[in-house]
C-alpha positions as a LaTeX table, in Angstrom:
\begin{tabular}{lrrr}
\hline
Residue & $x$ (\AA) & $y$ (\AA) & $z$ (\AA) \\
\hline
Unk1 & 148.24 & 151.96 & 290.63 \\
Unk2 & 149.84 & 148.36 & 289.89 \\
Unk3 & 152.91 & 149.13 & 291.63 \\
Unk4 & 150.82 & 149.35 & 294.89 \\
Unk5 & 151.62 & 145.78 & 294.99 \\
Unk6 & 154.80 & 146.60 & 296.86 \\
Unk7 & 153.07 & 147.32 & 300.03 \\
Unk8 & 151.15 & 143.77 & 300.10 \\
Unk9 & 154.42 & 142.13 & 302.05 \\
Unk10 & 154.48 & 145.07 & 304.67 \\
Unk11 & 150.72 & 144.74 & 305.43 \\
Unk12 & 151.21 & 140.50 & 305.32 \\
Unk13 & 153.90 & 140.88 & 307.73 \\
Unk14 & 152.15 & 143.33 & 310.57 \\
Unk15 & 149.08 & 141.20 & 310.33 \\
Unk16 & 150.70 & 138.11 & 310.90 \\
Unk17 & 153.41 & 139.99 & 313.20 \\
Unk18 & 150.35 & 141.03 & 315.46 \\
Unk19 & 147.73 & 137.87 & 315.10 \\
Unk20 & 150.78 & 135.48 & 315.50 \\
Unk21 & 154.02 & 136.66 & 316.28 \\
Unk22 & 157.16 & 139.07 & 315.05 \\
Unk23 & 159.15 & 135.58 & 314.69 \\
Unk24 & 156.19 & 134.44 & 312.44 \\
Unk25 & 156.62 & 137.83 & 310.71 \\
Unk26 & 160.51 & 137.20 & 310.31 \\
Unk27 & 160.00 & 133.79 & 309.09 \\
Unk28 & 157.16 & 133.43 & 306.94 \\
Unk29 & 156.83 & 136.80 & 305.30 \\
Unk30 & 159.85 & 138.99 & 305.33 \\
Unk31 & 162.52 & 135.80 & 304.69 \\
Unk32 & 160.69 & 134.59 & 301.88 \\
Unk33 & 159.65 & 138.39 & 300.03 \\
Unk34 & 163.57 & 139.10 & 300.71 \\
Unk35 & 164.82 & 135.83 & 298.43 \\
Unk36 & 161.83 & 135.69 & 296.52 \\
Unk37 & 160.85 & 138.67 & 294.97 \\
Unk38 & 163.60 & 141.68 & 293.19 \\
Unk39 & 164.45 & 144.48 & 294.73 \\
Unk40 & 165.13 & 146.67 & 291.51 \\
Unk41 & 161.46 & 147.60 & 291.93 \\
Unk42 & 160.25 & 150.47 & 294.01 \\
Unk43 & 156.86 & 152.13 & 294.71 \\
Unk44 & 157.48 & 155.87 & 293.65 \\
Unk45 & 155.59 & 157.74 & 296.59 \\
Unk46 & 155.92 & 161.85 & 296.75 \\
Unk47 & 157.78 & 163.35 & 299.91 \\
Unk48 & 159.13 & 159.76 & 301.48 \\
Unk49 & 161.36 & 157.42 & 300.35 \\
Unk50 & 160.36 & 155.02 & 297.59 \\
Unk51 & 160.47 & 151.14 & 299.21 \\
Unk52 & 160.99 & 147.84 & 297.67 \\
Unk53 & 158.75 & 145.06 & 298.72 \\
Unk54 & 161.54 & 143.81 & 301.17 \\
Unk55 & 161.63 & 147.29 & 302.46 \\
Unk56 & 157.71 & 146.87 & 303.46 \\
Unk57 & 158.31 & 143.21 & 304.75 \\
Unk58 & 160.73 & 145.04 & 307.28 \\
Unk59 & 158.53 & 147.74 & 308.30 \\
Unk60 & 155.89 & 145.37 & 309.06 \\
Unk61 & 158.12 & 143.07 & 310.63 \\
Unk62 & 159.48 & 145.97 & 313.12 \\
Unk63 & 155.65 & 147.28 & 313.51 \\
Unk64 & 155.13 & 143.96 & 315.41 \\
Unk65 & 158.52 & 143.56 & 316.28 \\
Unk66 & 159.06 & 146.52 & 318.05 \\
Unk67 & 155.31 & 146.68 & 319.69 \\
Unk68 & 156.12 & 143.16 & 321.25 \\
Unk69 & 158.87 & 144.81 & 323.43 \\
Unk70 & 162.02 & 143.49 & 320.48 \\
Unk71 & 161.43 & 139.66 & 321.70 \\
Unk72 & 164.65 & 138.34 & 321.96 \\
Unk73 & 166.71 & 141.40 & 321.91 \\
Unk74 & 169.75 & 142.23 & 324.56 \\
Unk75 & 172.33 & 145.15 & 323.96 \\
Unk76 & 175.92 & 144.53 & 322.96 \\
Unk77 & 178.70 & 146.83 & 321.50 \\
Unk78 & 178.57 & 145.26 & 317.73 \\
Unk79 & 174.85 & 147.49 & 317.89 \\
Unk80 & 177.05 & 150.62 & 318.00 \\
Unk81 & 179.12 & 149.59 & 314.74 \\
Unk82 & 175.91 & 148.69 & 313.15 \\
Unk83 & 174.25 & 151.83 & 313.77 \\
Unk84 & 177.68 & 153.95 & 313.30 \\
Unk85 & 178.00 & 152.34 & 309.79 \\
Unk86 & 174.11 & 153.43 & 308.91 \\
Unk87 & 174.84 & 156.81 & 310.41 \\
Unk88 & 178.25 & 157.74 & 308.28 \\
Unk89 & 176.83 & 156.38 & 305.13 \\
Unk90 & 173.91 & 158.51 & 305.77 \\
Unk91 & 175.76 & 161.74 & 306.87 \\
Unk92 & 177.94 & 161.28 & 304.11 \\
Unk93 & 175.28 & 161.32 & 301.78 \\
Unk94 & 174.02 & 164.72 & 303.07 \\
Unk95 & 177.42 & 166.61 & 303.34 \\
Unk96 & 177.30 & 165.51 & 299.60 \\
Unk97 & 173.81 & 165.81 & 298.46 \\
Unk98 & 171.90 & 167.17 & 300.92 \\
Unk99 & 168.58 & 166.51 & 302.71 \\
Unk100 & 166.69 & 164.41 & 300.46 \\
Unk101 & 169.60 & 162.05 & 299.07 \\
Unk102 & 170.37 & 161.42 & 302.51 \\
Unk103 & 166.99 & 160.80 & 303.82 \\
Unk104 & 166.46 & 158.22 & 300.84 \\
Unk105 & 169.95 & 156.45 & 301.88 \\
Unk106 & 169.09 & 156.58 & 305.73 \\
Unk107 & 166.31 & 154.32 & 304.14 \\
Unk108 & 167.78 & 151.49 & 302.72 \\
Unk109 & 170.34 & 151.37 & 305.40 \\
Unk110 & 167.96 & 151.16 & 308.24 \\
Unk111 & 165.44 & 148.90 & 305.93 \\
Unk112 & 168.69 & 146.93 & 304.08 \\
Unk113 & 171.16 & 146.24 & 307.20 \\
Unk114 & 170.02 & 148.00 & 310.57 \\
Unk115 & 166.49 & 146.06 & 310.79 \\
Unk116 & 167.75 & 142.47 & 309.41 \\
Unk117 & 170.48 & 142.76 & 311.89 \\
Unk118 & 168.01 & 142.75 & 314.68 \\
Unk119 & 165.52 & 140.96 & 313.42 \\
Unk120 & 168.55 & 137.90 & 313.46 \\
Unk121 & 170.22 & 138.73 & 316.43 \\
Unk122 & 166.99 & 138.99 & 318.32 \\
Unk123 & 165.13 & 136.27 & 316.80 \\
Unk124 & 167.57 & 133.90 & 316.00 \\
Unk125 & 169.71 & 132.72 & 318.37 \\
Unk126 & 167.53 & 134.13 & 321.48 \\
Unk127 & 164.17 & 132.48 & 320.71 \\
Unk128 & 165.72 & 129.40 & 319.54 \\
Unk129 & 164.96 & 129.61 & 315.62 \\
Unk130 & 168.47 & 128.39 & 314.47 \\
Unk131 & 167.59 & 125.80 & 312.60 \\
Unk132 & 163.93 & 126.85 & 310.96 \\
Unk133 & 166.22 & 130.13 & 310.28 \\
Unk134 & 168.40 & 128.06 & 308.69 \\
Unk135 & 166.32 & 125.64 & 306.72 \\
Unk136 & 163.87 & 128.83 & 305.36 \\
Unk137 & 166.81 & 130.81 & 303.99 \\
Unk138 & 168.21 & 127.58 & 302.20 \\
Unk139 & 164.98 & 126.38 & 300.35 \\
Unk140 & 164.24 & 129.57 & 299.68 \\
Unk141 & 167.38 & 129.65 & 297.57 \\
Unk142 & 167.00 & 126.22 & 296.29 \\
Unk143 & 163.65 & 127.69 & 294.80 \\
Unk144 & 165.18 & 130.47 & 293.22 \\
Unk145 & 168.09 & 128.34 & 292.03 \\
Unk146 & 165.16 & 125.49 & 290.25 \\
Unk147 & 163.50 & 128.01 & 288.78 \\
Unk148 & 166.48 & 129.73 & 287.31 \\
Unk149 & 166.79 & 126.59 & 284.96 \\
Unk150 & 163.99 & 128.57 & 282.97 \\
Unk151 & 166.70 & 131.32 & 282.87 \\
Unk152 & 169.79 & 129.58 & 282.03 \\
Unk153 & 168.23 & 127.70 & 279.24 \\
Unk154 & 166.53 & 130.53 & 277.17 \\
Unk155 & 168.21 & 133.91 & 278.78 \\
Unk156 & 165.44 & 135.37 & 279.95 \\
Unk157 & 164.88 & 135.99 & 283.74 \\
Unk158 & 161.13 & 134.88 & 285.06 \\
Unk159 & 161.07 & 137.35 & 287.40 \\
Unk160 & 160.83 & 140.48 & 284.84 \\
Unk161 & 158.90 & 138.86 & 282.82 \\
Unk162 & 155.63 & 138.68 & 285.38 \\
Unk163 & 156.80 & 141.94 & 287.30 \\
Unk164 & 157.60 & 144.29 & 284.60 \\
Unk165 & 154.14 & 144.32 & 283.40 \\
Unk166 & 153.53 & 146.23 & 287.22 \\
Unk167 & 156.44 & 148.30 & 286.98 \\
Unk168 & 157.54 & 149.12 & 283.03 \\
Unk169 & 160.80 & 150.84 & 283.94 \\
Unk170 & 161.67 & 149.18 & 287.15 \\
Unk171 & 163.56 & 146.26 & 285.48 \\
Unk172 & 165.11 & 148.02 & 282.33 \\
Unk173 & 168.34 & 148.63 & 284.09 \\
Unk174 & 168.76 & 144.74 & 284.61 \\
Unk175 & 169.06 & 142.23 & 281.83 \\
Unk176 & 170.65 & 138.97 & 281.53 \\
Unk177 & 174.33 & 138.41 & 280.61 \\
Unk178 & 175.91 & 135.73 & 279.16 \\
Unk179 & 179.39 & 133.86 & 279.64 \\
Unk180 & 181.25 & 131.07 & 277.81 \\
Unk181 & 177.85 & 131.12 & 275.46 \\
Unk182 & 175.46 & 130.45 & 278.62 \\
Unk183 & 173.26 & 132.80 & 280.12 \\
Unk184 & 174.63 & 133.26 & 283.62 \\
Unk185 & 171.59 & 133.36 & 285.64 \\
Unk186 & 170.22 & 136.15 & 288.58 \\
Unk187 & 167.05 & 135.03 & 289.55 \\
Unk188 & 165.61 & 138.29 & 291.00 \\
Unk189 & 168.74 & 139.46 & 292.58 \\
Unk190 & 169.68 & 141.96 & 289.46 \\
Unk191 & 173.05 & 140.50 & 288.21 \\
Unk192 & 174.57 & 136.86 & 288.00 \\
Unk193 & 177.37 & 138.08 & 290.60 \\
Unk194 & 174.83 & 139.13 & 293.42 \\
Unk195 & 173.06 & 135.88 & 292.69 \\
Unk196 & 176.20 & 133.70 & 293.10 \\
Unk197 & 176.92 & 135.42 & 296.47 \\
Unk198 & 174.18 & 134.25 & 297.84 \\
Unk199 & 173.99 & 130.86 & 296.12 \\
Unk200 & 177.22 & 130.66 & 297.58 \\
Unk201 & 176.33 & 131.58 & 301.11 \\
Unk202 & 172.82 & 129.21 & 301.07 \\
Unk203 & 175.68 & 126.22 & 300.23 \\
Unk204 & 177.70 & 126.79 & 303.00 \\
Unk205 & 174.56 & 126.82 & 305.63 \\
Unk206 & 173.36 & 124.08 & 303.67 \\
Unk207 & 176.32 & 121.83 & 303.98 \\
Unk208 & 176.16 & 122.47 & 307.80 \\
Unk209 & 172.73 & 121.68 & 307.97 \\
Unk210 & 173.40 & 118.27 & 306.18 \\
Unk211 & 176.62 & 117.59 & 308.53 \\
Unk212 & 174.53 & 118.39 & 310.85 \\
Unk213 & 171.95 & 115.49 & 310.24 \\
Unk214 & 169.16 & 118.15 & 310.56 \\
Unk215 & 167.71 & 116.82 & 307.23 \\
Unk216 & 165.04 & 114.16 & 307.79 \\
Unk217 & 166.03 & 110.92 & 305.40 \\
Unk218 & 163.81 & 111.31 & 302.43 \\
Unk219 & 161.50 & 114.07 & 301.34 \\
Unk220 & 157.96 & 114.35 & 301.97 \\
Unk221 & 157.03 & 115.11 & 298.48 \\
Unk222 & 159.02 & 112.00 & 297.07 \\
Unk223 & 159.83 & 109.55 & 298.91 \\
Unk224 & 160.83 & 107.27 & 296.49 \\
Unk225 & 163.74 & 109.54 & 295.06 \\
Unk226 & 167.09 & 107.40 & 295.80 \\
Unk227 & 168.89 & 110.18 & 297.25 \\
Unk228 & 168.48 & 112.36 & 300.76 \\
Unk229 & 166.72 & 115.34 & 301.00 \\
Unk230 & 169.90 & 117.10 & 302.43 \\
Unk231 & 171.88 & 115.43 & 299.32 \\
Unk232 & 169.19 & 116.56 & 297.22 \\
Unk233 & 169.33 & 120.20 & 298.19 \\
Unk234 & 172.72 & 120.69 & 298.29 \\
Unk235 & 173.12 & 119.62 & 294.47 \\
Unk236 & 170.16 & 121.91 & 293.70 \\
Unk237 & 172.22 & 124.57 & 295.47 \\
Unk238 & 175.34 & 123.42 & 294.03 \\
Unk239 & 173.58 & 124.02 & 290.17 \\
Unk240 & 172.39 & 127.45 & 291.23 \\
Unk241 & 176.04 & 128.11 & 291.65 \\
Unk242 & 177.61 & 126.86 & 288.82 \\
Unk243 & 174.56 & 128.54 & 286.65 \\
Unk244 & 175.64 & 132.13 & 287.56 \\
Unk245 & 179.06 & 131.48 & 286.15 \\
Unk246 & 180.59 & 133.94 & 288.82 \\
Unk247 & 184.42 & 134.16 & 288.96 \\
Unk248 & 184.60 & 136.10 & 292.75 \\
Unk249 & 181.99 & 133.69 & 294.22 \\
Unk250 & 183.62 & 130.79 & 293.20 \\
Unk251 & 186.97 & 131.47 & 294.43 \\
Unk252 & 185.31 & 132.83 & 297.64 \\
Unk253 & 183.97 & 129.12 & 297.72 \\
Unk254 & 187.10 & 127.88 & 297.44 \\
Unk255 & 188.82 & 129.70 & 300.40 \\
Unk256 & 185.56 & 129.45 & 302.58 \\
Unk257 & 186.17 & 125.39 & 302.29 \\
Unk258 & 189.25 & 126.29 & 303.97 \\
Unk259 & 188.08 & 127.55 & 306.71 \\
Unk260 & 184.69 & 124.93 & 307.44 \\
Unk261 & 188.15 & 122.03 & 306.64 \\
Unk262 & 189.95 & 123.40 & 309.96 \\
Unk263 & 186.85 & 123.25 & 311.52 \\
Unk264 & 186.53 & 119.31 & 310.52 \\
Unk265 & 189.74 & 118.35 & 311.00 \\
Unk266 & 190.48 & 116.58 & 314.02 \\
Unk267 & 194.10 & 118.22 & 313.79 \\
Unk268 & 193.12 & 121.75 & 313.72 \\
Unk269 & 196.89 & 122.69 & 314.38 \\
Unk270 & 197.69 & 120.73 & 311.53 \\
Unk271 & 195.37 & 121.96 & 309.37 \\
Unk272 & 196.01 & 125.25 & 309.80 \\
Unk273 & 199.85 & 124.87 & 309.46 \\
Unk274 & 198.94 & 122.97 & 305.79 \\
Unk275 & 197.11 & 125.76 & 304.73 \\
Unk276 & 198.97 & 128.61 & 305.70 \\
Unk277 & 202.40 & 126.66 & 304.01 \\
Unk278 & 199.98 & 126.19 & 301.00 \\
Unk279 & 199.26 & 129.66 & 300.50 \\
Unk280 & 202.81 & 130.60 & 301.24 \\
Unk281 & 204.02 & 128.01 & 298.23 \\
Unk282 & 201.32 & 128.68 & 295.79 \\
Unk283 & 200.23 & 132.24 & 297.07 \\
Unk284 & 203.71 & 133.85 & 296.53 \\
Unk285 & 204.53 & 132.82 & 292.71 \\
Unk286 & 200.39 & 132.69 & 292.02 \\
Unk287 & 200.43 & 136.48 & 293.50 \\
Unk288 & 203.60 & 137.68 & 291.22 \\
Unk289 & 201.81 & 135.61 & 288.29 \\
Unk290 & 198.54 & 137.45 & 288.87 \\
Unk291 & 200.70 & 140.98 & 289.16 \\
Unk292 & 202.20 & 140.12 & 285.49 \\
Unk293 & 198.59 & 139.32 & 284.60 \\
Unk294 & 197.13 & 142.64 & 285.48 \\
Unk295 & 199.41 & 145.15 & 284.68 \\
Unk296 & 199.39 & 144.66 & 281.24 \\
Unk297 & 196.53 & 146.85 & 280.99 \\
Unk298 & 193.21 & 146.51 & 279.05 \\
Unk299 & 194.99 & 147.07 & 276.01 \\
Unk300 & 197.33 & 144.26 & 275.99 \\
Unk301 & 194.59 & 141.66 & 276.87 \\
Unk302 & 194.59 & 138.64 & 275.50 \\
Unk303 & 191.69 & 137.31 & 276.60 \\
Unk304 & 188.29 & 138.35 & 277.84 \\
Unk305 & 189.30 & 137.37 & 281.43 \\
Unk306 & 192.37 & 138.81 & 281.55 \\
Unk307 & 190.53 & 142.12 & 280.21 \\
Unk308 & 188.36 & 142.21 & 282.88 \\
Unk309 & 191.09 & 141.58 & 285.78 \\
Unk310 & 193.10 & 144.36 & 284.58 \\
Unk311 & 190.46 & 146.78 & 284.66 \\
Unk312 & 189.98 & 145.56 & 288.14 \\
Unk313 & 193.61 & 146.91 & 288.73 \\
Unk314 & 193.51 & 149.97 & 286.83 \\
Unk315 & 190.24 & 150.79 & 288.85 \\
Unk316 & 192.58 & 151.38 & 292.27 \\
Unk317 & 194.97 & 153.56 & 290.32 \\
Unk318 & 192.75 & 155.56 & 288.55 \\
Unk319 & 190.63 & 156.37 & 291.65 \\
Unk320 & 192.58 & 155.79 & 294.06 \\
Unk321 & 193.82 & 159.92 & 294.21 \\
Unk322 & 190.13 & 160.78 & 293.53 \\
Unk323 & 189.00 & 159.21 & 296.76 \\
Unk324 & 191.62 & 161.04 & 298.78 \\
Unk325 & 190.34 & 164.39 & 297.59 \\
Unk326 & 187.03 & 163.80 & 300.00 \\
Unk327 & 188.90 & 160.78 & 302.54 \\
Unk328 & 186.76 & 161.20 & 305.46 \\
Unk329 & 182.83 & 161.39 & 303.44 \\
Unk330 & 183.63 & 160.57 & 300.65 \\
Unk331 & 181.64 & 162.08 & 297.69 \\
Unk332 & 178.58 & 160.14 & 298.18 \\
Unk333 & 176.65 & 157.71 & 296.04 \\
Unk334 & 177.27 & 158.42 & 292.53 \\
Unk335 & 179.22 & 162.49 & 292.75 \\
Unk336 & 182.64 & 161.98 & 292.12 \\
Unk337 & 184.61 & 162.49 & 289.38 \\
Unk338 & 184.37 & 159.51 & 286.57 \\
Unk339 & 186.91 & 158.49 & 284.72 \\
Unk340 & 186.35 & 158.23 & 280.87 \\
Unk341 & 186.05 & 154.62 & 280.37 \\
Unk342 & 185.59 & 153.24 & 283.61 \\
Unk343 & 181.98 & 154.40 & 285.15 \\
Unk344 & 181.75 & 150.86 & 286.44 \\
Unk345 & 183.75 & 150.25 & 289.82 \\
Unk346 & 183.37 & 146.46 & 290.38 \\
Unk347 & 185.56 & 146.49 & 294.28 \\
Unk348 & 182.95 & 147.38 & 296.70 \\
Unk349 & 185.73 & 148.69 & 299.00 \\
Unk350 & 186.86 & 151.10 & 296.67 \\
Unk351 & 183.39 & 151.84 & 295.98 \\
Unk352 & 182.56 & 152.36 & 299.48 \\
Unk353 & 185.56 & 154.59 & 299.46 \\
Unk354 & 184.46 & 156.96 & 296.96 \\
Unk355 & 180.51 & 157.00 & 298.00 \\
Unk356 & 181.58 & 157.09 & 302.25 \\
Unk357 & 185.31 & 157.85 & 302.69 \\
Unk358 & 187.63 & 156.22 & 304.91 \\
Unk359 & 184.90 & 156.53 & 307.62 \\
Unk360 & 182.64 & 154.49 & 305.84 \\
Unk361 & 185.05 & 151.60 & 304.44 \\
Unk362 & 186.43 & 151.66 & 307.70 \\
Unk363 & 183.25 & 150.93 & 309.68 \\
Unk364 & 182.35 & 148.23 & 307.45 \\
Unk365 & 186.00 & 146.43 & 307.37 \\
Unk366 & 185.24 & 146.49 & 311.24 \\
Unk367 & 181.92 & 144.72 & 311.01 \\
Unk368 & 183.13 & 142.43 & 308.76 \\
Unk369 & 186.88 & 141.41 & 310.01 \\
Unk370 & 185.73 & 141.90 & 313.83 \\
Unk371 & 182.97 & 139.25 & 313.28 \\
Unk372 & 185.11 & 136.98 & 311.37 \\
Unk373 & 188.04 & 137.08 & 313.71 \\
Unk374 & 185.32 & 136.57 & 317.14 \\
Unk375 & 183.79 & 133.22 & 315.17 \\
Unk376 & 186.86 & 131.80 & 314.58 \\
Unk377 & 188.32 & 132.37 & 317.64 \\
Unk378 & 185.01 & 130.86 & 319.33 \\
Unk379 & 185.40 & 128.13 & 317.21 \\
Unk380 & 189.11 & 126.96 & 317.98 \\
Unk381 & 188.18 & 127.51 & 321.83 \\
Unk382 & 185.52 & 124.82 & 321.20 \\
Unk383 & 186.44 & 121.27 & 321.14 \\
Unk384 & 185.93 & 119.24 & 317.83 \\
Unk385 & 182.29 & 119.43 & 316.83 \\
Unk386 & 179.83 & 116.32 & 316.56 \\
Unk387 & 178.89 & 115.61 & 314.14 \\
Unk388 & 182.08 & 116.73 & 312.06 \\
Unk389 & 181.19 & 119.93 & 310.52 \\
Unk390 & 178.22 & 120.86 & 312.69 \\
Unk391 & 180.29 & 123.68 & 313.90 \\
Unk392 & 177.67 & 126.96 & 313.39 \\
Unk393 & 181.37 & 129.10 & 314.26 \\
Unk394 & 183.48 & 127.66 & 311.69 \\
Unk395 & 180.59 & 127.63 & 309.07 \\
Unk396 & 179.45 & 131.43 & 310.00 \\
Unk397 & 183.19 & 132.79 & 309.45 \\
Unk398 & 183.19 & 130.62 & 305.95 \\
Unk399 & 180.51 & 132.87 & 304.88 \\
Unk400 & 182.32 & 135.88 & 305.48 \\
Unk401 & 185.49 & 135.09 & 303.64 \\
Unk402 & 182.48 & 134.36 & 300.84 \\
Unk403 & 181.80 & 138.17 & 301.25 \\
Unk404 & 185.08 & 139.60 & 301.73 \\
Unk405 & 186.50 & 138.24 & 298.61 \\
Unk406 & 183.56 & 138.66 & 296.19 \\
Unk407 & 182.73 & 141.93 & 297.16 \\
Unk408 & 186.53 & 142.76 & 295.47 \\
Unk409 & 185.29 & 142.14 & 292.49 \\
Unk410 & 182.08 & 143.56 & 292.16 \\
Unk411 & 179.43 & 145.86 & 294.35 \\
Unk412 & 177.21 & 145.01 & 297.12 \\
Unk413 & 173.64 & 145.65 & 296.46 \\
Unk414 & 170.26 & 144.54 & 296.55 \\
Unk415 & 169.80 & 141.19 & 298.35 \\
Unk416 & 173.42 & 140.70 & 299.42 \\
Unk417 & 173.00 & 143.51 & 301.51 \\
Unk418 & 170.30 & 142.46 & 303.85 \\
Unk419 & 171.43 & 138.90 & 303.46 \\
Unk420 & 174.98 & 140.45 & 305.04 \\
Unk421 & 173.53 & 141.68 & 307.80 \\
Unk422 & 171.23 & 138.62 & 308.21 \\
Unk423 & 173.93 & 136.71 & 309.05 \\
Unk424 & 176.32 & 139.50 & 311.21 \\
Unk425 & 172.71 & 139.55 & 313.14 \\
Unk426 & 172.86 & 135.86 & 313.50 \\
Unk427 & 176.36 & 135.39 & 314.34 \\
Unk428 & 176.08 & 138.17 & 317.03 \\
Unk429 & 173.26 & 136.29 & 318.55 \\
Unk430 & 175.19 & 133.21 & 318.48 \\
Unk431 & 178.53 & 134.63 & 319.86 \\
Unk432 & 176.37 & 136.53 & 322.77 \\
Unk433 & 174.88 & 132.89 & 323.62 \\
Unk434 & 176.03 & 130.46 & 326.06 \\
Unk435 & 174.54 & 127.50 & 323.33 \\
Unk436 & 176.71 & 124.99 & 321.51 \\
Unk437 & 178.63 & 125.77 & 317.94 \\
Unk438 & 176.65 & 122.53 & 316.66 \\
Unk439 & 173.67 & 122.04 & 315.87 \\
Unk440 & 170.71 & 122.74 & 318.44 \\
Unk441 & 169.22 & 119.52 & 319.94 \\
Unk442 & 165.97 & 120.40 & 319.69 \\
Unk443 & 163.89 & 119.17 & 317.28 \\
Unk444 & 163.19 & 121.54 & 313.85 \\
Unk445 & 159.29 & 121.02 & 314.44 \\
Unk446 & 159.24 & 121.94 & 318.10 \\
Unk447 & 157.25 & 125.02 & 319.58 \\
Unk448 & 158.30 & 128.69 & 319.27 \\
Unk449 & 157.91 & 130.52 & 322.48 \\
Unk450 & 155.94 & 133.66 & 322.02 \\
Unk451 & 157.15 & 137.02 & 323.22 \\
Unk452 & 154.22 & 136.79 & 326.35 \\
Unk453 & 155.71 & 133.33 & 327.70 \\
Unk454 & 152.62 & 131.25 & 325.99 \\
Unk455 & 153.64 & 128.48 & 323.83 \\
Unk456 & 152.96 & 128.91 & 319.90 \\
Unk457 & 153.62 & 126.82 & 316.91 \\
Unk458 & 154.59 & 127.83 & 313.26 \\
Unk459 & 153.39 & 126.19 & 311.14 \\
\hline
\end{tabular}
């Protein structure tokens, strides 16, 4: 009975959505539920998919969203790409495991991919919620970073300490891991590397907010602090990124900063030329060194880090032939033949190929690569943003770089999935709008238009 608390966010989202507006449910219920509550707890219900906290909130928000005739929504071809990805994965699971497994995966794809995409695409840019959405995401992740100090210090996550009482078996598979003598903080996201992805994405969005001067000079709760509010939030997120101690998202963060550097530079051609030249000068010898580094195999590795890199390299060769046996639709979520000693597929591209075949992998790559290219093209077509760094196009492009690099070292799961599709919806809405690439000029506390044409203020 205690597990029925999963339904509370859904009921609350529906109540707020119908009493106020779908955008209020999105900002005030769905996003806090998604980023503050774990996704590895589910309510087991007979005959229907088992919801998580955020899935219940998504359903409640969707009820108000569609009842209000989907405010802000306009069809675009990217919608078909998102729906095709969700459908191909569900069909893959149906062919591999039958209706019941396909039903569960279709539920996950709808609530973790399709609905977050629709919410962000329809309500962020079209309804003028750009700054509110960005600030909400950043503040929620900053709050997680602060709470995670406990996990970093004591090696136990406060979320499991609380919610395991309601779900005795739900969190058993998610344990705190350690590196360099410290706990790697995972927060409510299951694993440190997923937390690292979310923290880096929040950091990039916060830097855009900071450069855009979107924050008040001093925090309201502590105006006496000798630091600006924007810089304080940035430092909190930097600490959050560091405490996860995950190399993949760190590398992604470094490469993402190069994308932002192009957007900030008054001489973009020189910046691009410099980055390309640096990539050639460093990348070619670096690639040769990396090949020698990983090709020794796990048995020849001298350090834990080298063993981890060699394992990921071996995955590609060992599972390549297996993936070709079910090339187009894959083996399903868990049914592929396991190579002894290599049960963990620490590469989402390979994992997606195994699970859902070339069709699923191709559609996923089409989504992220097309969005990256379109954002870069939009950013390069516009004049230098003022203030420098306030180009939303380059910021969102940098977020895709974070995902592209990070998921080459780990699977994409739990909250990282809806975050990717929230960003995709935001980017699609932005690319289809005529608004400036830089920060919207309206104040962040201004009124939010209701779907019926009245003005309604979000507190």
